[in-house]
N, C-alpha and C positions, 0 to 999 in steps of 0.2 A: 535436634531437628525433628519436625513432625513426620518427615519421610519414613524414618525407622518405626515410629509409633504406629503409623497407619499402613505399614508394609509397602511403601512406595519406593521404587528404585531411584527416583529423582522427583523434583518438584515439577509436575506437569503444567503448572500455571505460570511458569517462568518461560517467556517466549524464546529465550536463548536455548532452551532445552528441546524445542520442537523442530524437527527437520521438515523440509518442504514436503517430502513424500507422506508425512503424517498429518498434513493439514486437515482440519475439519471442513468438509465440503458443504458449507452453508449455502443458502440461496444466493446471497450477495457474492460469495467467493466464486461460485460457478458462473454467475452472470458476468462478473468482471473478466474472468478467464476466457469465457466464450467470445466476448467482444474483443479482447486483446488478440485472440487467435484470428479473428476476422480481420482486425486492423493490420496485422503483420502481412497479410496477403494482399489487401487492396492498397495499403499505405495511406497516408493522410494523418489526421489528428484525432486522437481519442481523449476524452475528458472524463475523469473519474473522481467523484467527490464523496466525502464522508466525514463525520465528526471524528475527532481524535479517539483512538482506541478501537475503531470499528473493524480494522483489519485490512484497510486498503493497501498500505505499504507491504504487508505480508503477502497479499495476493500478487502484487507487482513483483516481489522478489521471487515468488514461485514461478511466475511466467518468465521473467528474465533469465533465471537460472536454468529453465527448461529449454531455452532456445539452443538449437544446434550451432556451435561456433563456426562450423564450416559453411553454414547457410546464412547466418545473420551476424552483423557487427552490432554490438550493444554499447550504449553509453548511458550513464546514470549521473544526474546532477541533483544534489540535495541542498546545496547552498544557494538559495534563490534570492536572498537579500543582498544582492550585489549590483554593481553598476553595469552598464552595457559593455564597457571595455573589459571588465573583470569576467563577465559572462563569456565573451569571445575567447579570452585567454584560457578559461577553463575548458571550453568546448574544443579548442584547438589541441590542448594537452591530451584530452581524452581520445582524440583521433590521431595522435602521433604527429601533429603538425607543430611547427615552431610558433610559440605563443608570443610573438613580438610584432612590431610595426603598428600601423594605425588600423582603425576599425575596418576601413574599406579593403585593405589588403587581407586582413584575416577573414572578412566576409567572403571574398573571392576564393581564397584558399579552401574555406569550408565547403562552399558550393561545389568546387572542383572535386574535393575528396568525396563528398556525398555522391556525386554523379559517378565517380570512378568506382566506388564500392558497389553501386547499383548496376552499372553497365558492364564494367570490365571484370570485377571480381565476383559478380553474382552473389554478393553478400550485402543486401540492403541494410541500411542503418536503422536500428530501433533506438531512438533517443527518449529517455524517460526523465522528466523533471518533477521532483517531489516538492511538496509545499509550494506549489505553483501560484497560490493566492498572493504570494509576496513578490512575484515578478513585477517589475515596473512596466509602464506603458511602452517604453522604447524597446525593451526586450521582446515583448509580445508582438510588437509591430515587425521587428526584424525577423522573428521566427516565421511569420507569414511569408516574408520575402525570401527566406532561405528555402522555402518549399517550392518556389517558382522555378520551373525548368521548361525550356522550349516553349516560351510564351504561355506559361502556366498550364501547359497541356499534359504534364507528366509529374506524378508523385514518385520521387526517388527514395523517400524514407518515411518511416512512421514516427510521429511525435506523440508521446504519451504525457499528458498533463494531469498530475495527481495532486489533490489538495482538499482543503476544507470547503464546506458548502458556499462560503463567501466567494469562492472562485467563480461560481455561476453568475453571481451578481456583477462581477467585474467583466466577464465576457458578454453579458447582456447589454453593456453600454454601447451606445451608437459608434463610438470611436473604434470599437473592436468588431464591427460588423463583418469586415472582410475576413478576419481570422475566424469568426464564428461560422461563416459559410463554408469553411474548409473542414469543419468538424465532421468526421465520419461516424464515430460512435460516441455515445454519451451515457453515463450511468451514475446514478446517485444511490448510495448505500441506504438500505432501510433498517438494518440491524437484525439481530437474531430474532426469529419468530418465537411465539409461545412454546412451540414444540422443540425448536432448535436449542433453546437455553439448556434444558436438562440433558439433551443429547450431546451438546457441546461439552458440558461438565463431565458426563460419564465417559465420553470419548477420550478426554484428556486423562482421566483417572486410569482408564484401561491401558493407555499407552505406557504408564508408569507401573503397571502391574497391580493396580488397586482395584477395589470393588465398589460398585455403586451403593452397596449396602452400608457404607460408612456415612451415608447421607440420608436423613429422614426426608419423607416427602414434603413436609413443611419447610425444611431447609431449602429445598430446590425452589419452592414457591417464593420464599423470602429473597433468595438470590435474584430471581427473575424480577421481583418488584423493585429491588434496589438498582439493578443494572440497566434497566430499560433496553435490553437487547444489545448492550455495548460489551464486546468481548474483553476489552481492556479492563473495564470495571469489574467484570466477572473474575478475571485472573487475579486482580489485586484483592478482591473480597475473599475469594477462596483461599488464597495464601494466608490471609489474616485469620480466616475462620479455622483453618486446619492448625495453624500455630496456637490459637486460643484453645481449641479442642484438646490438643496434646498437652498443653500446660495444665488444663483442668482434668486431665486423664479421663476424657470422655471418648469412648470407643465409637460413638456415633455422633455426627454433627447435627445438632438440632437447630430449629428456627431461632431459638434464643441465642445460640452461639453466633449464628449468622448476623443477627441484629446487633450483637455486641461488636462484631467485626465491622459492621457498617458504621457504627458510632465511632470506632477508631479511625476508619477511613475519612470520616467527615472532619476529624481533627487534624488530619495531615495535609 
């Protein structure tokens, strides 16, 4: 393993090894968290979009795991390619309700539970749906109706829709105008900036006890050019580059090694 060769205690570019408290606070990460903090207070709908690998799901996890369980009830749905009935059953299960009967019965039970959590338990629900671009029209329509309380005068819970940029095009359709008007916060990821790319790499190396000196300046530039500010691409490329460097017994990662790793990535 390259970890021993480069004096790393673990692979810092494996997302499974990075705890929420050690997250790199990029501009996108901070913008999403600040909007989520606002959303949990005012309630309503938040929409967050980014290309795969940009870190939107990671930011969502940081936020959800940071919520006080005594103050908020949380629910997370990632299986969005489902029917309306399957969605209701999943939602009921997450809130501890019996997932049976027809859609109308489950709808009423969900509304009552959401209102109970808000009014009686003082633990408003924060519902996050990942890969929301796959939700069908009927689920999006019903989500809007679930938000209606007291003649649409009260927001009892926060709905977080997270997905790829195509989600924006879906919500822009005329049929979703009512839902779109309920959106309280909206953010589209821009990707790591020119300065953030080397900072991101060095931050991760330092978390594993490594030094930025194992990377030449040209290597950092090569990573930036290949990744286009995409954190997922950087992680995969750096893992490949460090593996290649260790195999070649190179104590410093050069631009040539990064390009060789990029070629490997292109073949996978």
